[in-house]
C-alpha positions in Angstrom: 45.1 -23.1 -16.6 44.0 -20.4 -19.0 47.6 -19.8 -20.2 48.1 -23.6 -20.6 44.9 -24.0 -22.7 45.8 -21.0 -24.9 49.3 -22.5 -25.3 47.8 -25.8 -26.5 45.7 -24.0 -29.1 48.4 -21.7 -30.4 49.9 -24.2 -32.7 46.7 -25.4 -34.3 46.5 -24.5 -38.1 42.8 -24.5 -38.4 40.0 -22.1 -39.2 38.8 -22.3 -35.6 39.6 -24.3 -32.5 38.4 -24.3 -28.9 39.4 -26.2 -25.8 37.4 -26.8 -22.6 38.9 -28.1 -19.4 36.7 -29.3 -16.5 37.1 -30.5 -13.0 34.0 -32.5 -12.0 33.3 -33.2 -8.3 30.5 -35.5 -7.2 29.3 -36.4 -3.7 26.5 -38.9 -3.2 24.6 -41.0 -0.6 21.8 -43.5 -1.2 19.4 -45.6 0.7 17.2 -48.6 -0.3 14.6 -48.8 2.4 16.4 -48.7 5.7 19.6 -49.9 4.2 22.4 -47.5 3.5 23.7 -48.6 0.1 26.4 -46.1 -0.8 28.4 -43.1 0.4 31.0 -41.7 -1.8 32.8 -38.8 -3.5 35.1 -38.3 -6.4 36.8 -35.7 -8.4 37.7 -36.2 -12.1 38.9 -33.9 -14.8 39.4 -33.8 -18.6 39.5 -31.9 -21.8 37.4 -31.5 -24.9 38.9 -30.0 -28.0 37.0 -28.9 -31.2 38.5 -28.0 -34.5 37.0 -26.5 -37.6 39.1 -27.0 -40.7 38.4 -27.5 -44.4 34.7 -27.3 -43.9 34.6 -30.1 -41.3 34.1 -29.8 -37.5 35.5 -32.5 -35.3 36.0 -33.0 -31.5 38.1 -35.2 -29.3 38.1 -35.8 -25.5 41.2 -36.6 -23.5 42.2 -36.7 -19.8 46.0 -36.0 -19.8 47.7 -32.7 -20.4 50.5 -34.6 -22.1 48.1 -35.8 -24.8 46.9 -32.3 -25.8 49.2 -31.9 -28.8 48.3 -35.4 -30.1 44.6 -34.9 -29.4 44.4 -31.6 -31.3 46.3 -33.0 -34.2 43.8 -35.9 -34.4 40.9 -33.4 -34.2 42.5 -31.4 -37.0 43.0 -34.5 -39.2 39.4 -35.7 -38.6 38.0 -32.2 -39.3 39.7 -32.1 -42.7 38.5 -35.7 -43.5 35.0 -34.8 -42.6 35.2 -31.6 -44.8 36.2 -33.7 -47.8 33.2 -36.0 -47.3 30.2 -33.7 -46.7 28.1 -31.8 -49.2 27.9 -28.6 -47.3 30.8 -27.1 -45.3 30.3 -26.3 -41.6 30.4 -22.7 -40.6 30.0 -21.1 -37.2 27.9 -18.0 -36.6 29.9 -15.0 -35.5 29.9 -14.1 -31.9 31.8 -11.6 -29.8 34.7 -13.1 -27.9 34.1 -13.1 -24.1 36.6 -12.8 -21.3 35.0 -13.4 -17.9 35.0 -15.5 -14.8 31.8 -16.3 -13.0 30.9 -18.3 -9.9 27.2 -18.4 -8.7 26.4 -16.7 -5.3 25.7 -19.9 -3.3 23.6 -20.0 -0.2 25.8 -22.6 1.5 28.3 -24.3 -0.7 27.8 -28.1 -0.7 31.6 -28.4 -0.9 31.7 -27.0 2.6 29.2 -29.4 4.1 30.5 -32.6 5.6 29.6 -36.0 4.2 28.3 -36.9 7.7 25.8 -34.0 7.5 24.7 -35.0 4.0 24.1 -38.6 5.2 22.2 -37.4 8.3 19.9 -35.2 6.2 19.1 -38.0 3.7 18.5 -40.5 6.5 16.1 -38.1 8.1 14.1 -37.6 4.9 14.1 -41.3 4.2 12.8 -42.1 7.6 9.7 -39.9 7.1 7.9 -42.3 4.8 9.3 -45.4 6.5 7.6 -44.4 9.8 4.1 -44.8 8.1 2.3 -48.1 8.1 1.5 -49.0 4.5 4.8 -47.8 3.1 6.7 -50.9 2.0 10.0 -49.4 1.1 11.8 -46.4 -0.5 14.7 -45.6 -2.8 16.3 -42.3 -1.9 19.5 -40.5 -3.0 21.4 -37.3 -2.3 23.9 -35.9 -4.8 25.8 -32.7 -5.4 27.7 -32.1 -8.6 30.2 -29.3 -9.3 31.6 -28.6 -12.8 34.5 -26.1 -12.7 34.8 -25.2 -16.4 37.5 -23.2 -18.3 37.0 -22.5 -22.0 39.3 -20.8 -24.5 39.2 -20.4 -28.3 41.3 -19.2 -31.1 38.9 -16.3 -31.5 39.9 -15.0 -28.0 37.4 -16.5 -25.6 38.6 -16.9 -22.0 35.6 -18.0 -19.9 35.6 -19.6 -16.5 32.3 -20.7 -14.8 31.3 -23.1 -12.0 28.0 -25.0 -12.2 26.8 -26.4 -8.8 23.8 -28.7 -8.5 22.3 -30.2 -5.3 19.4 -32.7 -5.2 17.6 -35.2 -3.1 15.3 -37.5 -5.0 13.7 -40.9 -4.9 10.6 -43.0 -4.8 8.1 -43.9 -2.0 6.4 -47.2 -2.5 3.2 -48.0 -0.7 1.7 -51.5 -0.7 -1.6 -53.1 0.4 -1.7 -56.8 -0.4 -0.9 -57.3 -4.0 -1.4 -53.6 -4.9 1.6 -51.3 -5.0 1.7 -47.6 -5.7 4.7 -45.3 -5.9 5.3 -41.6 -6.1 8.4 -39.6 -6.8 9.8 -37.0 -4.5 12.5 -34.4 -5.3 14.0 -31.3 -3.9 17.0 -29.3 -5.0 18.5 -26.5 -7.1 21.6 -24.8 -8.3 22.3 -22.1 -5.8 23.5 -24.1 -2.8 22.9 -26.7 -0.1 20.0 -24.6 1.3 17.8 -26.0 -1.4 17.6 -29.3 0.4 17.4 -28.1 4.0 14.1 -28.0 5.8 12.1 -30.0 3.3 10.3 -32.3 5.7 6.9 -31.2 4.5 7.6 -32.3 0.9 8.4 -35.8 2.0 5.4 -35.9 4.4 3.1 -34.7 1.6 4.4 -37.3 -0.9 4.0 -40.0 1.7 0.4 -39.1 2.1 -0.2 -39.2 -1.6 1.4 -42.7 -1.9 -0.9 -44.0 0.9 -4.0 -42.3 -0.6 -3.3 -44.0 -4.0 -3.9 -47.4 -2.3 -7.5 -46.3 -1.9 -7.9 -44.7 -5.3 -9.6 -46.2 -8.3 -7.9 -46.8 -11.7 -8.9 -44.1 -14.2 -11.3 -45.2 -17.0 -9.7 -44.8 -20.3 -11.1 -42.3 -22.8 -10.9 -38.7 -24.1 -11.1 -36.0 -21.4 -10.8 -32.3 -21.0 -7.9 -32.0 -18.5 -6.3 -29.5 -16.3 -2.6 -30.3 -16.0 -0.6 -29.1 -13.0 2.8 -27.3 -13.5 4.8 -30.5 -13.2 3.0 -32.2 -16.0 2.5 -29.1 -18.2 6.2 -28.3 -17.8 7.1 -31.8 -19.0 4.8 -31.3 -22.0 6.6 -28.0 -22.8 10.0 -29.8 -22.5 9.4 -33.2 -24.1 6.6 -32.6 -26.7 7.4 -29.1 -27.8 10.9 -28.1 -26.5 13.0 -30.7 -28.3 11.6 -29.5 -31.6 12.8 -26.0 -30.7 16.4 -27.4 -30.5 17.7 -26.6 -34.0 19.9 -29.7 -34.2 16.8 -31.9 -33.9 14.8 -30.4 -36.8 17.6 -29.5 -39.2 17.8 -33.0 -40.6 14.1 -33.7 -40.6 12.7 -31.9 -43.7 9.0 -32.3 -42.8 9.5 -31.1 -39.3 11.8 -28.3 -40.4 9.1 -27.1 -42.8 6.5 -27.3 -40.0 8.6 -25.5 -37.5 9.2 -22.5 -39.7 9.4 -19.2 -37.8 6.1 -17.4 -38.1 4.1 -20.6 -38.2 0.9 -20.7 -36.2 1.3 -23.8 -34.1 -0.8 -23.2 -30.9 -3.7 -21.4 -29.5 -3.7 -17.7 -28.8 -3.4 -18.1 -25.1 -0.2 -20.2 -25.3 3.3 -18.7 -25.0 6.5 -20.7 -24.3 9.9 -19.3 -23.4 13.4 -20.7 -22.5 15.2 -18.4 -20.0 18.3 -19.9 -18.4 19.2 -16.4 -17.1 16.6 -16.7 -14.3 18.6 -16.5 -11.0 18.3 -19.0 -8.2 16.8 -21.6 -10.6 18.0 -25.1 -11.5 18.6 -24.3 -15.1 20.6 -21.1 -14.4 24.0 -20.5 -16.1 25.8 -17.5 -17.6 27.8 -19.1 -20.5 27.3 -22.2 -22.5 30.0 -24.7 -23.5 30.9 -22.6 -26.6 31.6 -19.6 -24.4 28.4 -17.9 -25.7 26.3 -15.9 -23.2 22.9 -17.6 -22.7 20.0 -15.4 -23.8 16.3 -15.5 -22.9 14.6 -16.9 -26.0 10.9 -16.6 -26.7 9.9 -19.7 -28.6 6.1 -19.5 -29.0 4.2 -16.3 -28.6 0.4 -16.4 -28.6 0.7 -19.6 -30.5 3.1 -18.4 -33.2 6.6 -19.9 -33.4 9.0 -16.9 -32.9 12.3 -18.5 -32.0 14.4 -21.6 -31.5 17.5 -22.7 -29.6 20.9 -22.8 -31.3 24.6 -23.6 -31.3 26.9 -21.5 -33.4 26.8 -24.2 -36.1 23.0 -24.5 -36.2 22.6 -20.7 -36.0 24.7 -20.4 -39.2 22.7 -23.2 -40.8 19.4 -21.5 -40.2 20.6 -17.9 -40.6 19.6 -17.0 -37.1 21.4 -15.7 -34.0 23.2 -18.1 -31.5 21.3 -18.3 -28.2 23.9 -19.8 -25.9 22.2 -23.2 -25.6 25.1 -25.5 -26.4 25.7 -27.7 -23.4 27.8 -30.8 -22.6 27.2 -33.3 -19.9 30.8 -33.0 -18.7 34.4 -33.2 -19.9 33.7 -36.4 -21.8 31.5 -34.9 -24.4 31.4 -32.2 -27.0 28.4 -29.9 -26.5 25.0 -30.2 -28.2 22.0 -28.0 -28.3 20.0 -28.2 -25.1 17.1 -26.5 -23.4 18.0 -24.4 -20.3 14.8 -23.4 -18.4 11.8 -23.9 -20.6 8.3 -22.9 -19.4 4.8 -22.0 -20.4 4.2 -18.4 -19.5 1.6 -17.3 -17.0 -2.0 -16.7 -18.1 -4.9 -15.1 -16.4 -6.9 -17.8 -14.5 -6.6 -18.9 -10.9 -6.6 -22.7 -10.4 -10.1 -22.8 -9.1 -11.3 -20.7 -12.1 -9.5 -23.2 -14.4 -11.3 -26.1 -12.7 -14.6 -24.3 -13.0 -13.9 -23.6 -16.7 -13.1 -27.3 -17.1 -16.5 -28.3 -15.8 -16.3 -32.1 -16.1 -13.0 -33.8 -16.7 -9.8 -34.7 -15.0 -7.3 -32.8 -12.9 -4.0 -34.6 -13.7 -0.9 -34.1 -11.5 2.9 -34.7 -11.6 4.8 -36.3 -14.4 6.0 -39.9 -14.1 8.1 -40.7 -17.1 7.1 -40.5 -20.8 8.2 -40.8 -24.4 7.8 -39.1 -27.7 7.7 -40.5 -31.2 7.9 -37.7 -33.8 4.8 -35.5 -33.3 3.2 -38.0 -30.8 3.7 -38.1 -27.1 2.7 -40.2 -24.1 3.4 -39.2 -20.5 2.7 -41.0 -17.2 1.0 -39.1 -14.4 1.5 -39.9 -10.7 -2.1 -39.3 -9.8 -5.2 -37.3 -10.6 -8.8 -36.4 -9.6 -12.1 -36.6 -11.3 -13.7 -33.2 -11.7 -17.5 -32.7 -11.8 -19.2 -29.3 -12.1 -15.8 -27.6 -11.6 -15.2 -29.3 -8.3 -12.4 -31.8 -7.5 -13.7 -35.2 -6.7 -12.2 -38.7 -6.0 -8.6 -39.5 -6.6 -7.8 -41.8 -9.6 -4.6 -43.6 -10.4 -2.7 -45.5 -13.2 -3.0 -42.6 -15.6 -1.1 -41.8 -18.8 -1.8 -38.9 -21.2 -1.2 -39.1 -24.9 -1.7 -37.0 -28.0 -0.3 -35.3 -31.0 1.9 -32.2 -30.4 0.3 -29.9 -32.9 -3.3 -30.8 -32.1 -2.5 -30.4 -28.4 -0.9 -27.0 -28.8 -4.1 -25.9 -30.5 -6.2 -27.5 -27.8 -4.8 -25.4 -25.0 -7.9 -23.5 -23.9 -6.8 -21.5 -20.8 -3.6 -20.9 -18.8 -3.3 -20.3 -15.1 -1.9 -17.3 -13.3 0.2 -19.5 -11.0 3.7 -20.6 -11.9 6.2 -23.2 -10.7 9.6 -24.4 -12.0 11.0 -27.9 -11.3 13.4 -28.2 -8.4 15.2 -31.1 -10.0 15.4 -31.7 -13.7 17.1 -33.8 -16.2 17.1 -34.7 -19.9 18.6 -37.7 -21.7 19.0 -36.3 -25.2 22.2 -38.0 -26.3 23.9 -37.0 -23.0 22.5 -36.5 -19.5 21.8 -32.9 -18.5 20.9 -32.8 -14.8 20.2 -29.1 -14.9 17.6 -29.1 -17.7 14.7 -27.3 -16.0 11.0 -27.0 -17.0 7.9 -25.4 -15.5 4.5 -23.9 -16.1 1.3 -22.7 -14.6 -1.8 -24.9 -14.5 -3.1 -25.5 -18.1 -6.5 -26.5 -19.4 -6.4 -28.7 -22.5 -9.3 -30.1 -24.5 -9.7 -33.7 -25.6 -6.6 -35.5 -24.3 -6.5 -39.2 -24.5 -6.2 -40.7 -21.1 -5.6 -44.4 -20.3 -4.5 -46.6 -17.5 -0.7 -46.9 -17.1 
C-alpha cells in the first residue's frame, strides 16, 4: 500500500500533500437488561488526502482507489481557492520526515478472540448487577476497534501504525419505588483483550454504589471546599483546562489567546498538568499522530504557570512553537484536528486521608457523570459523594453537580494527592469522536466550589 499511496501523490503539483489510508475493524456486543440487543462486526476502509497550495490547505475523503486522482485534483483546486480568499496564507511547521512501522505489543489481540467469547464475557459482567434485588436494569456494551493506518507525504513520510482499543462500558440502574439512581461502569485499554478480563470486582463495586445511592440524601446546594477523586479531577483537567491547551481552540479567540499566553500564571503553585501519550500500556498511547509526527510529552502547566500547548503543524507555525504530535482523526472519514492524548494532573505530596484531614469540613466528590463547558465556565455531574466533617468521611450524598470558572478554580487548587489513576476508557467529542482520549489525576483539594443538585 505504501507504494500505491506514494504513486498517487507523485503527480500532485502542490507545495505539500499527504495521504492517509486506513482499515477500520470493529466488533461489538450489547445488552439492555437481560436482552441481547446486538452482536456484530465490520471492516471498512478509506482515504484522506490533504493538499497545501497557494496558501490554502484543503482535505478530501474518499473510499475507492480509483477515485484517488480525482480526489487529489479536487483537494488541489480547493486549496488554491481557499488561498485566494484568506488573509493569511497557511504554513506548516517543519518536521523531520519519518519512515517507520509500529504495532503495539498486545497482551492478547482482540482480533484473535472469538465473538462467542466476547459475548460470554459481556453476559457474565451484565449478570453481576442483575442478580441483585434493587437493580432494575442495565445497559452494557463491549467493543473493540482497530485502526490500521498508513501515512505518506510529499516530504517523505512513510508511517504505518495500528491503534487497538478494547472496552466494556455501561450503566447500572437501581430503583426503589419512584426513585432511580444510575452509575457508570467501564473497563478497558489499548494494549489488548486482557484489559477486560477478570474485572468482576469492578462490576460488583459499582452495583453496590448504585444500591447505596437509593439510601443516600440529595446534596444541599451551596459553596463547599471539595476533594475530587481522580476520575472527576481528570475530567476537570481535560474539559475545563485541556481544551484551551489545544491551539486550534484558542487561535481564533483573541481574549482567550491573550489569557493563555505562555508564561502566564494561571493556577496555584501546587498544580501541574501534563499531556503524555507516550506512556505505555495506557488508553491514550500512540507513537505517531495522523500527520506522521512523533507524539511528544508536553508539559502544559507547571506550578501554575502555562508552559506549553498542543499543536498540529499548522497551529505550530501560527504560534511560532514546535509541533507536538497531537493531530488526530476519528478515522478515515476525517481530516485530523488537534486533540489531547493522555492529559493528567501530576502527583502531589498528600495521601488521601491527609487531604480529607486538610479539607476539614466539606465534600468528597467522586466519579464524573457528564458535563459541559461554556467559555471559561464549566459544570460537571458527579456520580456520588460523601459529606466530610472534621476530616472524616460521613454519609453518602447524591444528585451532585460541580460548577465554577476555570481560572478561579485553577487558583483555588490547594493541595494535590500522591496517588494517581488514569481512565481505563475515555472519549472526547470535540468535532469528531476520539475514543482513545485519556485523562487522569491524583485526588485534588479545591476551595469554594459551587455544588448543586443535578
